[in-house]
C-alpha positions as CSV (number, residue, x, y, z in Angstrom):
1,M,-31.5,-44.3,65.1
2,T,-28.6,-42.5,66.9
3,F,-27.6,-39.0,66.1
4,D,-24.2,-40.5,64.6
5,Q,-26.1,-43.0,62.5
6,F,-28.2,-40.1,61.0
7,I,-25.0,-38.1,60.1
8,R,-23.3,-41.2,58.4
9,K,-26.5,-41.5,56.3
10,L,-26.7,-37.9,55.5
11,K,-23.2,-37.9,54.4
12,R,-23.8,-40.9,52.4
13,Q,-26.9,-39.5,50.5
14,M,-25.3,-36.2,49.9
15,G,-22.4,-37.9,48.3
16,Q,-24.8,-39.8,46.0
17,A,-27.0,-36.5,45.3
18,F,-23.9,-35.0,43.4
19,N,-23.1,-37.9,41.1
20,G,-22.8,-37.5,37.4
21,K,-26.1,-38.6,36.6
22,F,-27.5,-35.9,39.1
23,M,-25.2,-33.2,37.5
24,A,-26.5,-34.2,34.1
25,K,-30.2,-33.3,35.3
26,I,-28.9,-30.0,36.5
27,G,-27.3,-29.6,33.0
28,E,-30.4,-30.2,31.2
29,L,-32.3,-27.6,33.4
30,M,-29.4,-25.3,32.5
31,V,-29.9,-25.9,28.7
32,E,-33.8,-25.3,28.9
33,T,-33.3,-22.1,30.9
34,I,-30.6,-20.9,28.3
35,V,-32.8,-21.8,25.3
36,E,-36.0,-20.2,26.8
37,R,-34.5,-17.0,27.7
38,T,-32.7,-16.6,24.3
39,R,-35.8,-17.3,22.5
40,K,-37.3,-14.6,24.2
41,G,-34.5,-12.1,23.0
42,F,-32.2,-12.2,26.0
43,G,-28.6,-13.2,26.3
44,V,-25.8,-12.1,28.9
45,D,-23.8,-9.1,29.2
46,P,-20.3,-9.8,28.2
47,R,-18.9,-7.0,30.2
48,Q,-20.7,-8.0,33.4
49,R,-20.0,-11.7,33.6
50,R,-17.9,-13.6,36.1
51,Q,-17.2,-17.4,36.0
52,G,-20.1,-18.2,33.6
53,V,-22.7,-16.2,35.3
54,G,-23.5,-12.4,34.5
55,K,-26.3,-9.8,34.1
56,G,-29.2,-10.7,31.4
57,K,-29.4,-8.3,28.8
58,R,-31.6,-8.0,25.5
59,L,-29.9,-9.2,22.5
60,R,-28.5,-6.5,20.1
61,A,-31.0,-5.6,17.5
62,L,-30.7,-7.1,14.1
63,S,-29.2,-4.8,11.2
64,E,-31.7,-3.5,8.7
65,S,-29.8,-5.6,5.8
66,Y,-30.2,-8.7,7.8
67,I,-33.9,-8.1,8.6
68,A,-34.5,-7.5,4.8
69,Y,-32.4,-11.0,4.2
70,R,-34.7,-12.6,6.8
71,Q,-37.8,-11.1,5.0
72,R,-36.6,-12.4,1.6
73,N,-36.1,-15.8,3.2
74,S,-38.9,-15.9,5.6
75,G,-39.9,-19.7,4.2
76,S,-36.7,-20.6,6.1
77,L,-37.5,-19.0,9.4
78,D,-38.0,-21.1,12.3
79,S,-41.4,-20.9,13.7
80,T,-40.3,-19.5,17.0
81,T,-39.0,-16.1,15.3
82,S,-39.8,-13.3,13.0
83,P,-37.7,-11.4,10.3
84,R,-37.5,-8.6,12.9
85,K,-36.9,-10.6,16.4
86,S,-33.4,-10.9,17.6
87,N,-33.3,-14.2,19.3
88,L,-30.4,-16.1,17.7
89,T,-33.1,-18.1,15.8
90,F,-33.1,-18.2,11.9
91,T,-33.4,-22.0,11.3
92,G,-33.5,-22.9,15.0
93,Q,-30.7,-25.4,14.6
94,L,-28.4,-23.5,17.0
95,L,-30.7,-23.5,20.1
96,R,-32.1,-27.0,19.1
97,S,-28.6,-28.4,19.1
98,M,-28.0,-27.6,22.9
99,R,-26.9,-30.3,25.0
100,V,-25.1,-31.5,28.2
101,K,-21.8,-31.9,26.8
102,K,-20.0,-33.0,30.1
103,A,-21.3,-33.9,33.7
104,T,-19.2,-35.0,36.5
105,K,-19.9,-34.8,40.2
106,R,-17.8,-31.3,40.1
107,Q,-18.8,-29.7,36.7
108,V,-21.4,-29.5,34.2
109,I,-20.7,-28.2,30.6
110,V,-23.5,-27.1,28.2
111,G,-23.6,-26.1,24.7
112,P,-24.3,-26.5,20.9
113,N,-23.2,-29.8,19.3
114,R,-20.5,-30.2,16.9
115,R,-22.5,-31.5,14.1
116,R,-22.7,-29.6,10.9
117,R,-25.8,-27.4,10.0
118,R,-27.9,-28.1,7.2
119,G,-26.9,-25.8,4.3
120,G,-24.1,-24.4,6.6
121,R,-21.2,-25.0,4.3
122,G,-19.3,-27.0,7.0
123,L,-20.0,-24.7,9.7
124,T,-21.0,-26.5,13.0
125,N,-23.5,-25.4,15.6
126,E,-20.8,-25.2,18.0
127,R,-18.6,-22.8,15.9
128,L,-21.7,-20.9,15.1
129,G,-22.4,-20.2,19.1
130,E,-18.8,-19.0,19.0
131,I,-19.2,-16.7,16.2
132,V,-22.5,-14.9,17.7
133,A,-20.6,-14.6,21.1
134,E,-17.5,-13.0,19.6
135,Q,-20.0,-10.4,17.8
136,G,-21.1,-9.6,21.1
137,R,-24.0,-11.5,21.4
138,P,-23.2,-14.4,24.1
139,F,-26.0,-16.7,25.1
140,N,-24.4,-19.7,26.4
141,L,-24.1,-18.4,30.0
142,L,-26.5,-18.2,33.0
143,T,-27.8,-15.0,34.1
144,N,-28.0,-14.1,37.9
145,K,-31.7,-14.8,37.7
146,D,-31.0,-18.1,35.9
147,L,-28.7,-18.9,38.6
148,K,-31.1,-18.3,41.4
149,T,-33.9,-20.3,39.5
150,L,-31.6,-23.3,39.3
151,I,-30.5,-23.0,43.1
152,K,-34.1,-23.2,44.1
153,K,-34.7,-26.4,41.9
154,L,-31.6,-28.0,43.2
155,D,-32.8,-27.1,46.9
156,A,-35.9,-28.9,46.2
157,E,-34.4,-31.8,44.8
158,L,-32.1,-32.1,47.9
159,K,-35.0,-31.7,50.2
160,K,-36.5,-34.8,48.4
161,K,-33.3,-36.6,49.1
162,L,-33.1,-35.5,52.7
163,Q,-36.7,-36.7,53.4
164,R,-36.0,-40.2,52.2
165,L,-33.6,-40.5,55.2
């Protein structure tokens, strides 16, 4: 194989690497990362974010009245939380609804789905995600650390594709 043939093949492989299907895989990794971090009680600092990426920050503590409410309704709490734990998980519906909403070769959009929440009186998971972000608890973004992890995974995937040349 000549150098020119190698370059043509490399360009063809790289173009295929960033198709919608591959970007959807990246989106799935983003969802896993966001959900895992949020369940551990961390969000993204709303003051220190740029273009969807920011500094990780512990989620704001729950108010005493909300802790009391969660204790009274502990039977409804998701198994991944406790009455005092601030991790955006009461029933677990919000984080379980996280999906890849759009994946093209140029962008990936992830977030909670638009389905109605059980017992939510018409409130959708998507709207609840907006509400908690407005209240200073944004979670549906990547932290700098999350981004580094995704880049490493992407790098490994690209290396696999290049080895097939």
